[in-house]
C-alpha positions as CSV (number, residue, x, y, z in Angstrom):
1,M,-14.9,217.6,71.9
2,A,-15.3,214.5,69.2
3,L,-12.0,213.6,69.9
4,F,-12.5,213.3,73.8
5,R,-15.8,211.0,72.7
6,V,-14.1,208.8,70.4
7,L,-10.8,208.1,73.1
8,V,-13.2,207.5,76.2
9,V,-15.4,204.7,74.2
10,W,-11.9,203.5,72.9
11,A,-10.8,203.5,76.6
12,V,-13.9,201.8,78.0
13,G,-13.5,199.1,74.9
14,T,-10.7,198.7,76.0
15,A,-11.3,198.0,79.8
16,T,-14.3,196.0,78.6
17,M,-12.1,193.5,76.9
18,V,-9.5,193.1,79.3
19,V,-12.5,192.1,82.1
20,L,-13.8,190.2,79.5
21,A,-10.6,188.2,78.7
22,A,-10.1,187.3,82.6
23,I,-13.6,186.4,82.8
24,L,-13.9,183.9,80.0
25,P,-11.5,180.6,80.0
26,D,-11.4,181.3,75.6
27,F,-10.5,184.7,75.3
28,R,-6.9,185.7,76.7
29,L,-5.2,188.7,75.3
30,Q,-1.4,187.2,76.1
31,S,0.5,183.9,74.8
32,A,0.8,180.5,77.2
33,D,3.9,181.5,78.1
34,G,2.1,185.0,80.0
35,D,2.9,189.0,78.7
36,S,3.4,192.0,80.7
37,A,0.8,193.9,81.6
38,T,1.8,196.5,79.3
39,R,2.2,194.5,76.4
40,I,-1.6,193.2,77.4
41,A,-3.0,196.2,77.7
42,I,-1.7,197.2,74.2
43,T,-3.1,193.8,72.6
44,A,-6.4,194.7,74.1
45,A,-6.4,198.9,73.4
46,A,-5.1,197.8,69.4
47,G,-8.1,194.4,69.1
48,A,-10.3,196.9,70.9
49,G,-9.8,200.2,68.3
50,A,-9.8,197.9,65.5
51,F,-13.0,196.0,66.0
52,G,-14.5,199.6,66.3
53,L,-13.3,200.6,63.2
54,L,-14.4,197.5,61.4
55,S,-18.0,198.5,62.8
56,A,-18.1,201.5,61.7
57,L,-16.6,201.1,58.3
58,V,-17.9,197.3,57.4
59,W,-21.3,196.7,59.2
60,P,-23.1,199.1,57.0
61,V,-21.6,197.4,53.8
62,L,-23.0,194.1,55.2
63,V,-26.4,195.1,56.0
64,R,-26.7,196.3,52.3
65,A,-25.4,193.2,50.9
66,L,-28.0,191.2,53.2
67,L,-30.8,193.0,52.4
68,L,-32.9,189.5,50.9
69,V,-32.2,188.0,54.2
70,P,-35.3,187.6,56.4
71,A,-35.4,190.3,58.9
72,F,-35.6,188.3,62.0
73,V,-32.9,186.4,60.9
74,L,-30.3,189.2,60.6
75,G,-31.9,190.0,64.3
76,L,-29.1,186.5,65.2
77,L,-27.1,186.7,62.4
78,V,-25.5,190.4,63.3
79,F,-23.6,188.4,66.2
80,F,-22.5,186.1,64.3
81,L,-21.3,189.2,61.8
82,N,-20.3,191.2,65.3
83,A,-18.2,188.0,66.2
84,S,-16.5,187.4,63.0
85,L,-15.3,191.1,62.9
86,L,-13.6,190.6,66.3
87,L,-12.1,187.4,65.2
88,I,-10.6,189.7,62.0
89,A,-9.8,192.6,64.5
90,L,-7.6,190.1,66.7
91,D,-5.9,189.2,63.9
92,L,-5.0,192.1,62.6
93,V,-3.2,193.0,66.1
94,P,0.3,193.0,65.0
95,V,0.8,192.9,68.5
96,G,0.2,190.8,71.3
97,N,-1.4,187.0,71.0
98,G,-5.1,187.6,70.8
99,R,-7.3,184.2,70.4
100,V,-10.5,183.8,71.3
101,G,-13.2,181.0,70.1
102,L,-16.3,181.5,67.9
103,K,-18.8,181.1,70.6
104,T,-16.9,183.0,73.0
105,A,-16.4,186.2,70.0
106,V,-20.2,185.8,70.0
107,V,-20.7,187.4,74.0
108,V,-17.3,189.4,73.6
109,A,-18.6,191.3,70.3
110,A,-22.1,191.6,71.8
111,V,-20.5,193.2,75.3
112,M,-18.4,195.7,73.9
113,S,-21.1,196.7,71.7
114,A,-23.2,197.4,74.5
115,A,-21.2,198.9,76.7
116,S,-19.2,201.3,73.8
117,S,-22.9,202.2,72.6
118,A,-23.9,203.0,76.5
119,T,-20.9,204.7,77.3
120,S,-21.2,207.6,73.9
121,T,-24.9,207.4,74.2
122,A,-24.5,209.1,78.1
123,L,-21.6,211.5,76.8
124,T,-23.5,213.2,74.2
125,V,-26.8,212.9,76.0
126,H,-26.1,216.4,77.0
127,D,-24.3,217.2,74.4
128,D,-26.8,219.9,72.7
129,G,-23.8,220.2,69.8
130,A,-23.8,217.0,68.6
131,Y,-27.8,216.7,68.9
132,R,-27.9,219.7,66.8
133,R,-25.5,217.9,63.8
134,R,-27.3,214.6,63.9
135,L,-31.1,217.2,63.1
136,A,-28.8,218.9,61.1
137,R,-27.8,215.9,59.2
138,L,-31.6,214.1,59.2
139,A,-33.2,217.2,58.3
140,D,-30.6,217.5,55.1
141,R,-31.5,214.0,54.2
142,R,-35.0,215.0,54.3
143,R,-34.7,218.0,52.2
144,R,-32.9,215.4,49.4
145,R,-35.7,212.8,49.5
146,E,-38.2,215.3,48.4
147,D,-39.7,214.9,45.3
148,A,-38.0,217.2,42.4
149,E,-41.7,219.2,42.0
150,A,-41.5,220.0,45.6
151,A,-38.3,221.0,45.7
152,D,-38.2,222.8,42.5
153,A,-41.2,225.2,44.0
154,A,-40.2,228.7,44.9
155,G,-39.8,229.8,48.0
156,D,-40.6,226.3,49.4
157,A,-37.1,225.8,51.6
158,A,-37.2,228.8,53.1
159,R,-40.7,228.8,54.7
160,P,-41.3,227.7,57.6
161,L,-43.0,223.6,58.2
162,P,-46.9,223.8,59.2
163,P,-47.3,220.9,62.1
164,G,-46.5,217.6,61.6
165,T,-48.9,214.8,62.8
166,V,-47.8,211.9,64.8
167,F,-50.7,209.1,65.4
168,L,-49.9,206.3,67.5
169,Q,-52.1,203.1,68.0
170,L,-51.6,201.2,71.5
171,D,-53.3,198.2,70.1
172,G,-56.5,196.9,71.8
173,V,-56.7,199.4,74.3
174,G,-59.9,200.1,75.3
175,H,-60.8,203.4,76.4
176,D,-61.8,202.3,80.1
177,V,-58.4,199.9,80.7
178,L,-56.7,203.6,79.4
179,R,-59.0,205.8,82.4
180,D,-57.7,203.6,85.0
181,A,-54.3,203.3,84.1
182,L,-54.3,207.8,84.3
183,R,-55.6,207.0,87.7
184,E,-53.6,207.5,91.0
185,R,-53.5,204.1,92.9
186,P,-54.1,203.2,96.1
187,G,-51.0,203.0,98.5
188,T,-49.2,201.8,101.5
189,G,-50.2,204.0,104.5
190,G,-52.5,205.9,102.8
191,R,-50.4,207.7,100.0
192,P,-51.4,207.1,96.2
193,R,-49.1,205.3,93.8
194,P,-48.7,207.0,90.8
195,P,-51.3,206.1,87.2
196,L,-49.6,202.9,85.5
197,M,-49.2,205.4,82.5
198,E,-47.5,208.5,85.0
199,H,-46.2,210.4,81.3
200,V,-49.7,209.7,79.6
201,A,-51.4,211.1,82.7
202,E,-50.0,214.1,82.9
203,W,-51.2,214.4,79.3
204,A,-54.9,214.4,79.9
205,A,-54.5,216.3,82.6
206,T,-53.1,219.6,80.7
207,T,-53.0,219.1,77.3
208,H,-54.9,216.2,75.9
209,R,-58.7,215.2,76.5
210,L,-59.8,211.7,75.6
211,T,-62.9,210.2,74.4
212,P,-64.3,207.1,74.0
213,W,-65.6,205.9,70.4
214,R,-68.1,202.8,69.2
215,T,-66.5,200.1,67.0
216,D,-68.2,198.5,64.0
217,W,-69.5,194.9,65.0
218,S,-66.4,194.1,63.8
219,S,-64.2,194.7,66.4
220,Q,-60.7,193.9,65.5
221,T,-57.4,195.3,63.9
222,G,-58.6,194.3,60.0
223,A,-61.8,196.3,60.4
224,S,-60.6,198.7,62.4
225,Q,-57.4,199.7,61.4
226,L,-58.5,199.7,57.3
227,G,-61.4,202.0,57.8
228,I,-59.4,204.3,59.8
229,L,-56.2,204.3,57.1
230,H,-58.7,204.0,53.8
231,G,-61.5,205.3,54.9
232,S,-63.6,202.0,54.2
233,N,-63.9,198.7,55.4
234,E,-66.9,197.9,53.9
235,D,-67.5,194.3,53.3
236,V,-65.2,193.2,55.7
237,P,-67.4,191.3,58.2
238,A,-65.0,189.8,61.0
239,F,-61.4,189.2,61.1
240,R,-61.2,186.3,58.9
241,W,-64.4,184.7,56.7
242,Y,-65.1,182.7,54.0
243,E,-65.6,183.8,50.4
244,K,-67.9,181.4,48.6
245,E,-66.8,182.6,45.0
246,S,-63.2,181.9,45.2
247,G,-63.6,179.5,47.9
248,E,-61.0,180.6,50.2
249,V,-61.2,182.6,53.5
250,M,-59.6,186.0,53.7
251,I,-57.7,186.4,56.8
252,S,-56.9,190.2,57.7
253,N,-53.2,189.5,59.4
254,R,-52.8,186.7,55.6
255,P,-50.3,189.5,53.5
256,T,-52.2,188.5,50.5
257,S,-55.8,189.2,52.1
258,A,-54.1,192.6,53.3
259,A,-53.5,193.4,49.9
260,E,-56.4,192.7,48.8
261,L,-58.5,194.5,51.0
262,Q,-56.4,197.5,50.9
263,R,-57.0,197.6,46.9
264,R,-61.0,197.1,47.7
265,A,-60.9,199.8,50.5
266,A,-59.1,202.4,47.9
267,A,-61.6,201.8,45.0
268,R,-64.5,202.5,47.7
269,S,-63.1,205.0,49.0
270,G,-61.7,206.9,45.9
271,H,-58.4,207.6,47.4
272,G,-55.2,206.6,48.4
273,G,-55.2,206.3,52.3
274,L,-54.6,209.0,55.6
275,L,-51.2,209.3,54.8
276,T,-50.7,209.9,51.0
277,D,-48.8,213.5,51.7
278,D,-45.6,212.9,52.8
279,G,-46.8,210.4,55.6
280,A,-45.1,207.0,57.2
281,S,-47.0,203.8,57.7
282,R,-45.1,201.7,60.7
283,G,-46.0,198.4,61.9
284,N,-49.7,198.9,60.1
285,L,-51.4,196.0,58.7
286,F,-52.2,198.7,55.9
287,T,-50.4,201.6,54.3
288,G,-52.2,204.2,54.4
289,G,-51.3,205.2,51.0
290,A,-47.9,206.5,52.6
291,D,-44.8,206.1,50.7
292,Q,-42.5,205.6,53.5
293,L,-43.2,201.7,55.3
294,A,-41.7,199.9,57.2
295,L,-43.0,196.4,59.3
296,V,-46.3,196.5,57.0
297,L,-48.0,194.1,56.5
298,S,-50.0,194.0,53.3
299,I,-46.7,194.8,51.2
300,A,-45.4,191.5,53.1
301,A,-45.6,189.0,50.5
302,R,-43.9,190.7,48.0
303,R,-40.4,189.7,46.8
304,G,-37.3,190.6,46.6
305,R,-35.8,194.5,46.8
306,N,-38.5,196.0,46.7
307,N,-40.3,194.8,50.0
308,R,-40.1,197.9,52.1
309,S,-42.1,196.2,54.4
310,R,-38.8,194.8,56.3
311,S,-36.7,198.1,56.2
312,G,-37.0,199.1,59.7
313,Y,-35.3,196.0,60.8
314,F,-32.3,196.7,58.4
315,A,-32.2,200.5,59.8
316,Y,-32.1,199.2,63.0
317,F,-30.5,196.4,63.4
318,C,-27.8,197.8,61.2
319,D,-26.4,199.5,64.5
320,P,-25.3,196.2,66.7
321,A,-25.3,198.0,69.9
322,N,-29.2,198.0,68.9
323,A,-29.0,194.2,68.2
324,A,-27.6,193.8,71.4
325,R,-29.5,195.5,73.6
326,T,-33.2,194.4,72.1
327,A,-31.6,190.6,72.4
328,A,-31.0,191.5,76.0
329,S,-34.5,192.6,76.2
330,F,-35.9,190.0,74.0
331,V,-34.1,187.0,76.6
332,A,-35.5,189.1,79.8
333,E,-38.9,189.2,77.9
334,L,-38.9,185.3,77.2
335,F,-37.8,184.6,81.3
336,R,-40.9,187.1,82.3
337,E,-43.5,185.0,80.1
338,I,-42.4,181.5,82.1
339,G,-42.5,182.8,85.4
340,Q,-45.9,184.6,84.6
341,S,-47.1,181.6,82.8
342,L,-46.2,179.2,85.9
343,A,-46.9,181.2,88.2
344,A,-51.1,181.5,87.3
345,R,-50.9,177.9,87.2
346,A,-49.1,177.5,90.4
347,R,-52.1,179.9,91.6
348,R,-54.5,178.2,89.7
349,R,-56.0,180.8,87.9
350,R,-59.2,180.7,86.0
351,P,-59.9,181.5,83.1
352,R,-56.7,180.1,81.7
353,V,-55.3,179.5,78.2
354,G,-52.0,177.6,77.1
355,R,-49.4,179.9,77.2
356,G,-46.3,176.8,76.0
357,G,-45.0,176.2,72.1
358,L,-43.9,179.1,70.7
359,Y,-45.9,181.6,72.5
360,P,-43.0,182.8,74.7
361,F,-41.7,184.0,71.6
362,I,-43.8,185.7,70.0
363,R,-44.6,187.7,73.2
364,A,-41.4,188.5,73.6
365,F,-41.2,189.4,70.0
366,A,-44.2,191.9,70.2
367,T,-42.9,193.5,73.5
368,V,-39.9,194.0,72.7
369,V,-38.2,193.5,69.3
370,E,-41.7,194.8,67.1
371,R,-41.5,198.0,69.9
372,D,-38.1,198.9,69.4
373,V,-38.4,198.5,65.6
374,V,-41.6,200.6,65.5
375,V,-40.2,203.5,67.8
376,A,-37.0,203.8,66.1
377,A,-38.6,204.3,62.6
378,V,-41.6,206.6,64.6
379,I,-38.3,208.6,65.8
380,G,-36.6,209.2,62.2
381,D,-39.6,210.0,61.1
382,I,-40.1,212.3,63.7
383,L,-36.1,214.1,62.8
384,S,-37.1,213.9,59.3
385,G,-40.0,216.6,59.5
386,R,-42.4,213.8,58.1
387,T,-46.1,215.7,58.0
388,A,-47.9,212.6,59.0
389,V,-46.9,209.3,61.1
390,Y,-49.4,206.7,61.8
391,A,-47.7,203.8,64.1
392,D,-48.9,200.9,65.7
393,L,-47.7,199.2,68.7
394,V,-49.0,195.8,69.7
395,A,-47.6,194.4,72.5
396,Y,-50.7,195.3,75.0
397,D,-53.1,193.4,72.5
398,E,-50.7,190.4,72.7
399,V,-50.0,190.0,76.1
400,A,-53.8,190.7,76.9
401,H,-54.9,188.0,75.1
402,H,-53.7,185.4,77.1
403,S,-53.2,187.3,80.2
404,G,-56.6,188.5,79.7
405,P,-57.1,192.3,79.5
406,R,-56.7,193.6,83.4
407,S,-53.9,191.4,84.8
408,R,-50.8,192.0,86.2
409,D,-49.0,191.1,83.5
410,T,-50.7,193.8,80.8
411,H,-49.9,196.6,83.7
412,Q,-46.3,196.0,83.3
413,V,-46.7,196.3,79.1
414,L,-49.1,199.5,79.8
415,R,-45.9,200.9,82.0
416,R,-43.1,199.9,79.2
417,L,-45.7,201.7,76.6
418,D,-45.8,204.5,78.5
419,R,-42.3,205.2,78.3
420,S,-41.8,204.9,75.2
421,L,-44.5,207.2,74.7
422,A,-42.2,209.6,76.5
423,L,-39.3,209.1,74.8
424,I,-41.4,210.1,71.6
425,A,-42.8,213.1,72.6
426,K,-38.9,213.9,73.8
427,V,-38.2,213.8,70.6
428,I,-41.2,215.8,69.2
429,D,-39.6,218.7,71.6
430,H,-36.6,218.7,69.2
431,A,-38.2,218.3,65.9
432,P,-37.2,220.7,62.9
433,R,-41.5,221.7,63.0
434,D,-44.2,221.5,65.7
435,Y,-45.9,217.8,65.8
436,R,-49.7,217.2,67.5
437,L,-49.4,213.5,69.2
438,V,-52.4,211.7,68.9
439,L,-53.3,208.4,70.9
440,L,-55.7,205.9,69.7
441,S,-56.7,202.1,70.0
442,D,-58.3,200.3,67.1
443,H,-61.1,198.2,69.7
444,G,-60.6,197.6,73.6
445,Q,-61.0,193.9,75.0
446,S,-63.1,191.9,76.9
447,P,-62.3,189.1,79.7
448,G,-64.0,185.5,79.6
449,A,-63.1,182.0,79.0
450,T,-63.3,180.6,75.9
451,F,-66.8,178.7,75.0
452,A,-64.1,175.7,74.8
453,D,-63.2,175.9,77.8
454,R,-66.3,177.0,79.7
455,Y,-68.9,174.6,77.8
456,G,-66.4,171.7,76.4
457,L,-66.6,171.9,72.7
458,T,-66.2,174.3,70.2
459,L,-68.1,176.5,67.7
460,Q,-67.4,174.0,64.9
461,D,-68.8,171.1,67.1
462,L,-72.0,172.9,68.2
463,V,-72.4,173.7,64.7
464,R,-72.0,170.0,63.1
465,A,-73.9,168.3,66.2
466,G,-76.4,170.7,65.0
467,C,-76.5,169.4,61.9
468,G,-76.4,165.9,62.3
469,L,-72.7,165.5,61.4
470,P,-70.1,163.3,63.5
471,V,-68.5,165.6,66.3
472,P,-65.1,164.3,67.3
473,R,-64.9,163.8,71.3
474,R,-61.8,165.8,71.9
475,A,-63.0,169.0,71.4
476,R,-60.6,170.9,68.4
477,R,-59.1,174.7,69.5
478,T,-59.5,178.3,66.7
479,R,-55.6,179.4,67.0
480,S,-54.8,183.1,68.1
481,G,-55.1,185.3,64.9
482,A,-53.0,187.8,67.2
483,E,-51.2,190.3,65.0
484,A,-48.2,189.7,66.3
485,R,-48.2,185.9,65.6
486,V,-48.2,186.8,61.7
487,A,-45.7,189.4,62.2
488,V,-42.9,187.1,63.1
489,R,-43.6,185.1,60.0
490,A,-43.8,188.2,58.3
491,A,-40.1,188.4,59.7
492,L,-39.1,185.3,58.6
493,R,-40.3,185.4,55.1
494,R,-42.6,183.1,55.6
495,P,-46.0,185.3,55.4
496,E,-48.4,182.8,53.9
497,A,-47.4,179.9,55.6
498,A,-50.0,177.4,58.3
499,E,-52.4,181.4,58.7
500,A,-54.9,178.6,59.8
501,P,-56.1,175.4,60.3
502,E,-56.1,173.4,56.9
503,R,-60.2,173.2,57.4
504,E,-60.7,176.7,56.9
505,T,-58.7,177.5,54.0
506,R,-59.8,174.2,52.0
507,P,-63.0,172.8,53.1
508,G,-64.0,169.3,53.1
509,P,-66.5,167.3,51.7
510,S,-69.8,169.9,50.3
511,R,-71.8,169.6,52.7
512,D,-70.1,169.8,55.7
513,P,-70.2,173.1,56.5
514,V,-67.1,175.7,57.4
515,V,-67.0,177.3,60.7
516,L,-64.7,180.2,61.5
517,G,-63.8,182.2,64.9
518,S,-63.0,185.9,65.0
519,G,-62.9,186.3,68.9
520,N,-66.1,185.7,70.3
521,L,-67.3,186.0,66.5
522,G,-68.9,183.3,64.9
523,L,-69.1,182.5,61.0
524,V,-71.1,179.7,59.8
525,S,-70.6,179.2,55.6
526,F,-72.3,175.9,53.6
527,P,-70.1,176.1,50.4
528,D,-72.8,173.5,48.9
529,L,-75.4,176.4,49.0
530,P,-74.6,179.0,46.0
531,G,-74.8,182.4,47.5
532,R,-75.7,183.5,50.5
533,A,-77.6,181.0,51.8
534,S,-81.7,182.4,53.1
535,R,-82.7,180.9,56.5
536,E,-85.3,179.2,54.9
537,E,-82.5,177.4,52.8
538,I,-80.6,176.3,55.7
539,E,-83.4,175.2,57.6
540,R,-84.8,172.9,54.9
541,H,-81.4,171.6,54.5
542,H,-80.4,171.5,58.8
543,P,-83.8,171.5,60.2
544,A,-82.2,171.8,63.8
545,L,-79.6,173.8,63.3
546,L,-80.8,177.5,64.4
547,R,-82.6,176.5,66.9
548,T,-79.2,174.7,68.5
549,L,-77.7,177.6,68.3
550,A,-79.9,179.9,69.0
551,E,-81.0,178.2,72.5
552,H,-77.4,177.4,73.7
553,P,-76.5,179.3,76.8
554,G,-73.2,180.3,75.3
555,I,-74.6,182.0,72.6
556,G,-76.2,185.5,72.2
557,F,-77.5,185.8,69.3
558,L,-77.5,184.9,65.5
559,L,-77.8,186.6,62.0
560,V,-79.1,185.1,59.1
561,R,-81.1,186.7,56.2
562,S,-84.6,185.5,55.7
563,A,-85.9,185.6,51.7
564,E,-89.4,187.1,52.7
565,H,-88.4,189.3,55.9
566,G,-84.5,190.2,54.9
567,P,-82.1,190.3,57.8
568,V,-82.7,188.2,61.5
569,V,-81.6,187.7,64.6
570,L,-82.9,184.9,66.6
571,G,-82.0,184.6,70.1
572,R,-83.3,182.4,73.3
573,D,-86.7,181.4,74.0
574,G,-87.3,181.7,70.1
575,A,-86.6,185.7,70.2
576,E,-86.8,187.0,66.9
577,H,-85.7,190.4,65.8
578,R,-86.8,191.6,62.1
579,L,-84.2,194.6,61.2
580,D,-85.6,195.8,58.3
581,T,-89.8,196.5,60.2
582,G,-88.4,196.6,63.3
583,E,-90.6,193.5,64.6
584,G,-89.6,191.6,67.8
585,A,-88.1,195.2,69.0
586,E,-89.3,194.8,72.0
587,R,-87.2,191.4,72.7
588,S,-84.7,192.2,71.0
589,P,-81.4,189.9,71.6
590,L,-79.5,192.8,70.7
591,D,-81.0,195.0,74.0
592,A,-78.5,193.1,75.6
593,F,-75.6,194.2,73.9
594,G,-75.8,198.2,74.4
595,P,-76.7,201.2,71.8
596,G,-75.3,201.1,68.7
597,A,-75.8,197.1,68.7
598,V,-78.9,197.3,66.4
599,E,-77.3,200.1,63.9
600,A,-74.2,197.6,63.9
601,V,-75.4,194.6,63.1
602,R,-77.6,196.2,60.5
603,R,-74.6,197.3,58.1
604,T,-72.5,193.8,58.6
605,A,-76.0,192.5,57.3
606,G,-75.6,194.2,54.2
607,F,-72.4,193.1,53.1
608,P,-72.2,191.0,50.4
609,H,-69.2,188.4,52.0
610,A,-71.6,188.1,55.7
611,A,-71.5,184.3,56.7
612,D,-75.1,182.4,55.9
613,I,-75.0,182.5,60.0
614,M,-73.4,185.2,62.0
615,V,-73.2,184.1,65.6
616,N,-72.3,186.4,68.7
617,S,-70.7,185.0,71.8
618,A,-73.1,185.9,75.0
619,C,-72.6,188.8,77.4
620,D,-72.2,188.9,81.1
621,P,-74.4,192.2,81.2
622,T,-72.8,192.2,85.0
623,T,-68.7,192.1,84.3
624,G,-68.7,192.2,80.5
625,A,-66.6,188.8,80.2
626,V,-68.0,187.4,76.7
627,H,-66.9,183.6,75.5
628,A,-64.3,183.7,72.6
629,F,-64.3,180.9,69.5
630,E,-60.2,181.2,70.0
631,E,-58.0,180.1,72.6
632,Q,-58.1,183.3,74.7
633,I,-59.0,185.0,77.9
634,G,-59.0,188.3,76.4
635,S,-60.7,188.6,72.8
636,H,-62.4,191.1,70.2
637,G,-63.4,190.9,67.6
638,G,-67.6,191.1,68.1
639,L,-70.4,192.9,70.1
640,G,-70.2,192.3,74.1
641,G,-67.8,194.4,77.0
642,E,-65.1,196.9,76.5
643,Q,-64.2,195.5,73.2
644,G,-66.1,197.5,70.8
645,R,-65.6,201.1,72.9
646,P,-61.9,202.0,72.3
647,F,-60.0,205.6,73.3
648,L,-59.0,208.9,71.1
649,L,-56.7,211.1,73.4
650,W,-56.1,214.3,71.2
651,P,-54.4,217.5,71.9
652,R,-56.5,220.2,73.3
653,E,-55.9,222.5,70.8
654,L,-57.6,220.4,67.9
655,T,-61.2,220.6,66.7
656,P,-63.8,218.1,69.0
657,P,-63.8,214.9,66.9
658,T,-67.8,215.3,67.3
659,A,-70.2,218.1,67.6
660,D,-72.2,218.4,70.8
661,G,-70.2,216.0,72.4
662,A,-71.9,213.5,70.2
663,E,-71.0,209.5,70.4
664,L,-67.9,209.1,67.6
665,V,-69.3,205.9,65.8
666,G,-67.0,203.8,63.7
667,A,-63.4,203.6,62.1
668,E,-64.7,205.5,58.8
669,G,-65.8,207.9,61.5
670,V,-62.6,208.4,62.8
671,H,-60.8,208.2,59.7
672,A,-63.0,211.4,59.0
673,V,-62.0,213.0,62.4
674,L,-58.5,212.5,61.5
675,R,-58.2,213.1,57.9
676,R,-60.2,216.4,59.5
677,W,-57.3,217.4,61.3
678,L,-54.5,216.7,59.2
679,D,-56.7,219.2,56.7
680,E,-56.7,221.6,59.9
681,A,-53.3,221.3,60.4
682,A,-52.1,222.1,56.3
683,A,-53.9,224.9,56.6
684,L,-52.2,226.6,59.8
685,R,-49.7,229.7,59.4
686,P,-46.3,228.1,60.6
687,R,-45.2,230.1,63.7
688,T,-42.9,232.5,62.1
689,G,-38.8,232.7,62.6
690,P,-35.4,232.1,61.4
691,P,-35.6,228.6,59.0
692,L,-33.7,225.7,60.8
693,D,-30.5,226.0,59.0
694,E,-30.2,229.3,61.0
695,K,-31.4,228.1,64.5
696,L,-28.8,224.9,64.3
697,A,-26.6,227.8,63.6
698,A,-27.1,230.1,66.4
699,G,-27.6,227.0,68.5
700,R,-31.1,227.8,69.4
701,V,-32.4,224.1,68.6
702,P,-32.8,222.4,72.3
């Protein structure tokens, strides 16, 4: 059977080469005077065989030699290296007169790789023997990676493994968005259309339960994922914040900041993280204590061969066919984004933000390249029998920022995510151990026009006006802090480049306030006032500022610290809620932000690095719309709307997240639930049966 597959793939490669030679003007398999059909066929067969042999033997060596090349560059370099192998293959052919130009060789090599890969996949998809052999190789690799202590433990090798757990984070997908994506939709002729996420809908109806949870005030990936993976997100007041003692801005998706946040969280929690026991972290901001890492931002600042954050790219792109498939999807996504952007502009949809420049490439990277690499890494972990896997899929979050949380654009992303999840679930059916598949999100998203678009000025302009400082005529806008943008820079090995505008990392004159935006949460700090500036100090230096902010229709509330009364929430019409004493709670500005808002704000008020003034935008009580202080029409980071209501989709065989159906609150609470589930899995008695090797030999692995 193996020989048959090789011959079929060779024949397809030969036929592909003949067809391309007939179509492309710079590619020929015959001399200028012409050759017989037989000689052309022999030349094509020899060329295809030599190209396939070189790809199998030389390609892995080339990838290993290029470990220090930026991963994103490697994805492009793949095509030129592949073309070089084709040129060499044609030169090695002892018969015929095959010739091809370098530019054409790139196309020919890519098409041949894709055709060969598709043929091989079609031939092996129903071949249980081939799949069992691959599974045996992967299981053997995992056994070789076991540490010496585990390998020496008596009887461990023969004992069945307890269930493993795969945590898949659908970044930015709120509970209500997922719930709607699992419902049938109205169709024509009275017949309903299937749900957007058919496979997940089937799980929710049969094997899983859907539960919402409530985020902290800082409803963004940095705070949520740090709490989920490391058990503590203490002193993470926002996505970005100014630390007076160092004069630097901490940015959650900056590699050096992520590494420092991870160090602080580990020190506070007293343990390495959720994934310390044979875990894998894929596509996350933080490691979670895992030893197996790929595309993890907190280690992306490391240089040299010890940087494992980009290992997932190399593992994926070492197969030229993967590069060809992903490149085709990447280009298709580019055109899809350009078309959707033009359609939104032509239909004059509001709200709308700019989607030009590099954004189409960033979106394609998040929705295609990063998705493919992360899914491939997770599949490898499952087939290797890893105990715990946590992976982040950021596609929805990136698109929702620019298209809106419930747009047609995001519906397409949800459908593709559903297919990726179904693929992972199918692989779980063939894993060397049982697995529990848990889906969750780190936050939701709330719609709404940006603050600058709605009111014609930025938060920084408003703050400067309240301080009596000059305000530029043209409103400046805060760049989006989406995870995909920094993932692209990390892949390019430029993790620290232009993380934020210059004014965010190096404040100007000492009297100029530092104003930062994190979704619809704003932070104002005064570098010239040491420590956490009190309300009294702020009013003494800038008498009109607090009232200017609190009375603005786009501002929901402010948090300041009073030297006399402690943390105080200020709102419109003189509303004032003193959190320590409860005075003013009867007309608290926090009432409009739902249950739990008081507790969330009180917790953040105690953070050492909370800003001098914390500003939350207003929220429409009917639509849940907020006004981001960044260029996002789907935002998260503060209170208001669906951004603070993510989800947890868990197998029914697990114990409930909370007792008596109580609300699950905070990322640290989610960490406790996930850790409990891992402990319960480790304590389970595995199903008895023959060891994996015996099942493989007997052909009983489907």
